N, C-alpha and C positions, 0 to 999 in steps of 0.2 A: 139715690143717684147711682147709676151704672158706673163703675170705676174699672178701669183696665190698668193694671200693673204689669209692665212689659219690659224685658231687658233684650237689648239688641247686640249682636256680635257678628264681626266677619267670620267667614268660614275658610278653612285651610284643608288641603288634601281632597280626597275623593270618596272617603269611606261612607259618606252619607248618600251617595247616588244610587244604592240598591233599593230604596224606598220607592214605592210607586208614587208617580207623579200627576197633579191635576193642573190643567192650564187655567190661569187666572188673567182676566182683563178688567182693568178698573181705571176710573177718571174721576176727576173732582170738578163738582159744579162750583165749589167755593174752596179756596186755599187760604183764607185769611189766617193769621197766626193764632187768634183767638179761638178759632173754630175752622173745621174742615167738614165739608159734606162729600161723600164718597159714593160712588155707583160701582158695584163689582159683579161681575160674572165669574163664578167658580165652578168650571165644569159645566153642569146644566142647572145650577143653582143661581140665583141672584138677590142681591142685598144693597140696601140703602143704609149708609152708616154716617153718624154724626159724631164727631171727637172734638172735645174741648182742647184748651191749652195743655201743653206737656208741663209737668212739674217734676222734673227728674224722671223717674220711670212710671209716674202716675198721670192719669188723665181720664176725664169723664168720656165715657163711650156708650153710644146707643146705636143698636143695630136691628134692621128690620128686613124680613124676607119681602122680595116684590116679585111680580111676575117676570120671567125671562124677557118676554117681548118688551116690556116697559125698559127694563135695564138696557136693552140693546138701542132703544131710541134715546134714552137719557145719555148713554155713552157718546152718542153723535152731538149732544149739546155740551159735553165737557171740554175743558180746556185740553190742548194737545201738547205734547204727545200722550197717548194713553199708556199706562204702566202695564207691561206685559211680562209674565213670569210663570215659571212652574214651581209649584209649592209641593214639598214633600213633608209628611208628618212622621217624626220618628220618636218613639218612646225611649227615654234613656233615664233610668233610675227613678221611676215614679213620675217624671213629668214629660209632657209632649213638647217637643221642639219642631218649630216650622221653619224649614229651610227654604228659602226663595231664591231660585236661580233665575235672574233677570235676562229677558231677551230684548230684541228691538233696540231702542236708543241707550238702554241701560245694559247691554250685553257685557258680560265679563264680571258683573257684580253678583257675588252670592253672600247673603246674610242669614243668620238663624236668629230666631226670637223664641223667648220663652216667656209664657205668661204665669205669674206667680199670685198666691193668694194673699200676700203681704210683702211690703218692700223689703223686710228684714228676713224672708225666707231664704234658708240655705240650699243649695243645690250643687250637684256635681256637673261638672263640664265634660261634655263628650271631647274625645281626642281631636275631632275636626273643627272645634270652636277655637277662634283666634281672638283678636282684639275686640274689647268692648267699645261699642259705638253707641250706647243708648242715648247719649246727651249731645251727639254730633248731629245736628239738625240736616246735614247734608244728606243723610241716610234715611231720613223720613220719606215715604213713598210720596207724599205731597210735594217735598222739594225735589225728588227725582223727576216729577212730571214737569217741573218748571226749568230745572237745571239738570239734565240727564247725566249719568255717570260717564258716558262717552265724551261729553263736553269737557268736564272737570278733570277726568283721567288724562285727557290730551293735554291740558294746561300744565298738568305736574311735570311733563317731559321737555 
C-alpha cells in the first residue's frame, strides 16, 4: 500500500516567497472521512488521487496522472468551491517543503507541508515555519473545500 507521511505547519513571514510558484486547482469528488477522491491540475499536469483516513501524520495515498482535458471535465463535477492555490517547493536541509498560498475563498491562508520517510524522522524547521497543524482537520484541503478559511476566519473575530 502507498503511504503518505506528512506534517503540516502554518507559515509566518515572507522569506519563502522567492521560490517559483505553480498554480493548482483541485476539487473533491468524494470527501468522506474514511476516503477522499481528489482531482488536481498542477500547472499543465493533472492527477486523480485517492487518500485514506488520516492516522496522525500517516495515511494511504494513491495518485495517478490523468489527461489534462479529463481533469478539467472532472473539476466541473467536483463539490464547490474548488481549492485554488500557488505552490512553491523549497529545499531546506535535505527535505522538500511545499508551501501553499491559498487564493479564492481560502485567501489569507499559507501552510507548509513536509513529506517524511517515517513518522519519527527528525528534520529542521525553516525560519518561516510556525505552529504545527498536522492533526487539525480544519487545515485539510478537503475540509477547506467544505468550510473555506474565509468563513471560519471571519467567525473568529
